Structure formats: structure tokens, C-alpha cells
C-alpha positions in Angstrom: 0.0 0.0 0.0 1.7 3.2 -1.2 0.6 6.3 0.7 0.8 10.0 0.0 1.2 11.5 3.4 0.3 15.0 2.3 -2.9 13.9 0.6 -3.9 12.0 3.8 -2.9 15.1 5.9 -0.2 13.1 7.7 0.1 9.5 8.8 0.2 8.4 12.4 3.2 6.9 14.1 4.6 3.6 12.8 8.2 2.4 12.9 10.0 2.3 9.6 11.3 -1.2 8.7 12.7 -0.9 5.2 14.2 1.6 2.8 14.5 1.4 -1.0 16.3 3.8 -3.3 16.0 2.5 -6.8 18.3 5.1 -8.5 21.3 3.7 -6.6 20.3 0.1 -6.0 19.7 0.4 -2.2 17.3 -2.0 -0.4 18.0 -2.3 3.3 16.3 -2.8 6.6 15.7 0.1 9.0 16.1 -0.2 12.8 15.2 2.4 15.5 18.2 4.0 17.1 18.7 6.4 20.0 21.4 8.7 21.2 24.2 8.1 23.7 24.7 10.5 26.7 27.0 12.7 24.6 24.0 13.1 22.2 25.7 11.2 19.4 23.5 8.7 17.5 24.0 5.0 17.9 24.5 4.2 14.3 24.4 0.5 13.1 27.7 -1.2 12.5 29.5 -0.7 9.2 29.1 -3.8 7.1 27.7 -4.6 3.7 24.5 -6.1 5.2 24.0 -3.7 8.1 20.7 -1.9 8.3 20.4 1.9 8.5 19.0 3.6 11.6 15.9 5.7 12.1 16.4 8.4 14.8 13.5 7.5 17.0 13.5 11.1 18.4 12.2 12.2 15.0 8.7 11.7 13.5 8.1 8.4 11.7 8.2 8.6 7.9 4.9 9.9 6.7 4.2 11.9 9.9 4.5 15.7 9.8 8.1 16.7 10.4 11.5 15.6 9.4 12.1 11.9 9.8 15.9 11.2 10.0 17.5 8.0 8.8 21.3 7.6 9.3 23.6 5.1 7.7 27.3 4.4 7.1 28.8 5.6 3.8 32.2 4.0 3.9 33.1 0.9 2.0 33.9 -1.9 4.4 35.8 -5.2 4.1 32.7 -7.2 3.0 31.4 -4.7 0.5 29.9 -1.2 0.3 27.9 0.1 3.3 24.2 1.0 2.7 24.8 4.7 2.0 28.0 4.3 0.0 26.4 5.6 -3.2 24.2 8.2 -1.6 26.3 11.0 -3.1 24.9 10.0 -6.5 21.3 11.0 -5.7 19.8 14.0 -7.5 16.7 16.0 -7.1 13.7 14.0 -8.4 15.1 10.6 -7.4 12.6 8.4 -5.5 13.0 7.0 -2.0 10.5 4.5 -0.6 10.1 3.8 3.1 8.2 0.7 4.4 6.6 1.1 7.8 5.6 -1.6 10.3 1.9 -0.8 9.7 2.3 -2.1 6.0 2.2 1.4 4.5 4.9 2.4 2.0 5.6 6.1 1.9 7.1 7.7 -1.3 9.5 10.6 -1.1 11.3 12.5 -3.8 14.7 14.0 -3.3 14.6 17.8 -3.2 18.3 18.5 -2.4 21.7 17.1 -1.4 24.2 18.9 0.8 27.8 18.2 2.0 28.6 19.7 5.4 31.7 19.7 7.6 30.9 17.8 10.8 31.5 21.0 12.8 28.9 22.9 10.7 26.2 20.2 10.7 22.8 21.8 9.7 20.9 20.9 12.8 18.0 23.2 12.2 17.6 22.1 8.5 17.7 18.5 9.5 15.8 18.5 12.8 13.8 21.7 12.6 10.0 21.9 12.6 8.1 21.0 9.5 4.3 21.0 8.9 4.5 18.4 6.2 6.2 15.0 6.0 9.9 15.1 5.0 12.7 12.5 5.0 16.3 13.3 5.7 19.1 10.8 5.0 22.4 11.4 6.8 25.7 9.6 6.3 27.9 8.7 9.3 31.3 7.3 9.5 34.7 8.5 8.2 33.3 10.0 5.0 35.1 12.3 2.7 37.2 14.9 4.5 35.3 14.4 7.8 32.0 15.6 6.3 28.3 14.5 6.4 26.3 14.1 3.2 22.7 15.0 3.8 19.8 14.1 1.4 16.5 16.0 1.8 13.3 14.6 0.4 9.6 15.4 0.6 6.6 13.0 0.5 4.7 13.0 -2.8 1.6 11.3 -4.2 1.7 8.1 -6.2 
């Protein structure tokens, strides 16, 4: 069941369980993650089959607000990590998120940014939104100690 969260106002809460990005061949599981005492996120381990993590402090995909999913971008010994090709995304590319309630929410990339870790765009990533958005963030030892951030907005079928 594919849902347009804007047409349905916004969906209720439901944990994301899967992520698909057809343009770069990503299909991976999503697990809820939290933060450690120093406010850093507990990101899943770097391996070719490791899931990405949904920051459970953010709205679920399809709810009003920015839902944040974090993944490793580095290549690892057993192959590329889930977000290794994230840098290839362009505005208009589709991102699909499967939720535990059986709903699949469709998002379209609206922008991509590369930020030094010391200048992470917290407000743009975590700030208030009155519509459903999805933000993908790379973690790990990415290029020159930076974070790649992909912004997407929910769209109708």
C-alpha cells in the first residue's frame, strides 16, 4: 500500500522497517536508534548487510516533520555500506520507506548537501516541518570528515 502522506494530511506513528532507493540500488532494513549520553546517535555497524538507523527522536516517515535516517557511507571489508552511493542521488530521485503498519511512503529528493561535521545543519535536519519530510544522513569516516545529507519530501503516487 503506497501512501501520499500529504494527501492524507499526515500518517500516524509507525516504525520504519525498510528503505529502498531505486536510483542507486539500495534496499535495506531500518532499525530504530537512539542517542548516547553525549547526544551522538547509535549508528548501526559498518558492514555490507548492516541496516540503516531511524532516529526515534524524530517523526516516523509519513508523519508531519523531518524523519531522519542515518547510515554508514564508507566501503567496508565485506562490500559497500548501505549509504556508500548516496552521493549519486539527484533532485527528483525516488526514496521508498516501508513502515511496520504495512504502509509504503514515497518521497522525492529535493536537495543534497555536503557539510563539515563542525557545521552540521541541525535546524535544517531536525527543525519543525508542517509536512512529511525524510532526511538521510551519512555517518562514518566520510570524505574529509563531512556529512552528506539528502533532503526529500513526500509525494503522491
